[in-house]
C-alpha positions, 0 to 999 in steps of 0.5 A, spaced: 500 500 500 502 506 498 503 511 503 497 517 504 500 523 501 494 527 501 495 534 504 491 532 510 495 527 511 502 531 510 499 536 515 497 531 520 504 529 519 507 536 520 504 537 526 507 530 529 514 532 527 513 538 530 511 535 537 516 530 536 522 534 534 521 541 538 525 546 534 525 543 527 527 548 522 522 549 515 528 546 511 528 539 515 521 539 516 520 539 508 525 533 508 521 529 512 515 531 509 518 530 502 516 537 500 520 543 499 521 548 504 516 553 502 511 547 502 513 545 509 511 553 511 505 552 507 503 546 512 505 550 518 500 555 516 494 550 515 496 548 522 495 555 525 489 557 521 486 551 525 488 555 531 494 550 533 499 554 536 505 553 532 511 558 535 517 560 530 523 561 534 528 565 531 536 564 531 541 559 529 538 554 533 530 556 532 525 553 528 518 550 530 515 548 536 508 547 539 506 553 544 502 553 550 494 551 550 494 546 544 488 543 544 487 538 538 481 536 535 478 530 538 481 525 533 486 527 527 486 521 522 488 521 515 483 517 510 488 511 510 488 511 518 481 511 519 479 506 514 485 502 517 482 502 524 475 501 521 477 495 518 481 492 524 475 493 528 470 489 524 475 484 523 476 483 530 469 484 533 463 482 529 458 486 532 462 493 531 456 495 527 451 494 533 450 501 536 448 498 542 455 494 543 460 497 547 465 496 541 460 498 536 458 505 540 466 506 541 467 506 533 461 510 532 464 516 536 470 515 532 466 516 525 462 522 528 469 525 530 472 525 523 472 530 518 466 529 513 469 526 507 473 521 511 467 519 515 463 518 509 468 513 507 469 510 514 461 509 515 460 506 508 465 501 509 462 500 516 455 499 514 457 495 507 461 490 510 458 483 513 464 479 516 463 472 517 462 471 525 468 467 528 464 461 531 470 459 535 471 466 538 468 467 545 468 475 547 468 476 554 464 482 558 468 488 557 467 490 564 469 484 567 475 484 562 477 491 565 476 489 572 481 483 571 486 487 567 486 492 573 487 486 578 493 484 574 496 491 573 496 492 581 498 485 583 491 484 587 488 477 588 481 476 586 475 471 587 472 469 581 465 467 580 466 462 575 461 457 571 465 451 568 464 448 561 459 443 565 455 448 568 458 448 575 458 454 579 464 456 582 468 461 587 475 461 585 480 465 589 486 466 584 492 471 583 491 474 576 498 474 572 496 476 565 490 476 560 492 472 554 488 472 547 489 465 543 485 464 537 479 468 539 478 466 546 480 470 552 484 467 558 486 469 565 492 466 567 493 465 574 495 461 580 489 458 584 490 459 591 486 452 593 491 448 588 497 452 589 498 451 582 498 455 575 491 455 572 487 458 566 480 460 566 476 463 560 474 470 561 467 469 558 465 464 563 467 469 569 460 472 571 463 476 577 470 479 580 471 481 587 478 484 589 480 480 596 482 486 600 489 486 603 492 481 598 497 482 594 502 478 590 508 478 586 508 474 579 513 469 577 519 474 575 520 469 568 513 469 566 512 468 559 504 468 559 503 465 552 508 459 553 505 458 560 498 458 557 499 453 552 503 449 556 497 449 561 492 447 555 496 441 553 495 438 560 489 435 564 485 432 558 481 426 558 486 422 554 494 422 556 498 421 550 506 419 549 509 419 542 516 418 541 519 421 535 526 420 531 528 427 531 531 432 536 526 437 540 529 443 536 526 440 529 520 437 532 518 444 536 518 448 529 512 444 526 508 442 532 504 447 537 506 447 544 498 446 546 500 438 544 504 437 550 511 438 553 517 435 548 523 432 552 530 430 549 532 423 549 539 421 550 539 417 543 537 424 539 530 422 539 525 426 543 518 424 547 512 428 546 508 428 553 501 431 553 493 430 553 487 431 549 480 430 549 480 430 541 484 424 538 482 426 531 485 433 532 491 431 535 492 425 530 492 430 524 497 435 528 502 429 528 502 428 521 506 435 520 512 432 524 518 431 518 520 424 521 518 417 523 514 417 530 511 412 534 504 413 539 507 409 545 501 411 549 493 412 548 490 407 544 484 411 542 490 416 538 493 409 536 486 407 533 485 414 530 492 414 527 491 407 524 484 410 520 487 416 518 493 413 515 489 408 511 485 414 508 491 418 506 494 411 503 487 410 499 487 418 497 495 417 494 493 411 490 487 414 487 482 409 488 
């Protein structure tokens, strides 16, 4: 995509450059904008006409700077930036066209604050776009998410009013470490007080959050939230799995998602994958990405699925 070189975009960029480099000269400003010194002065004039206090400092070290009392318009976007923002919101949140939805309401405010020509294009994209919903996504309540974000930032323990996948209602005391978004689902990575172990809870299943007074904690110093979540999601499922692979951990790790389990390097150069799953079909399909021979040494259900899957692949290759 070519950069936006419209007068509006250059004027906004001029303001950004002056704010970021107080004392910038007209000559230097022109170089940054890709225009002549005269044109750069013209953009400064446009900013002043918009009642933005751009001051000129005389002398060998003089130039432009933003004066006191600067009051920017509510939002300042170029055409490309505005359309890009609308497209990103629509792509990530499929209720963005609903004015009663918090995201839809916020997006509407952004569009209304834009200059008329830009707003018309953004609104046209917003109204005409019909994105297919992500069936796997589960967006949580914004208020609940905000409370958990604050608890993570302030290192405050909380009590979760949680509804499990089976429908059980639970009260769970946790130390919230981080919030991780993975494949359209929002998770709270935390330490469970009862289990004294890491846990991950779906935020869309959290019905309420209560901060526990007088309780603070220190999260693990070397915490990698994404890696910790994926490792947690690989354990505790219905079927325990063990696979021995004729390749090193380094080789296998490049082609398998960490949600399959933990890879262990063996003395003979091979590696062992230890994990669990509730869906042997999905697990067997992931294993086919391994660029080496492997043996399923534990989990009869996975062995049977792999046998059927292998027969189907052989039949497909034969053209029968």
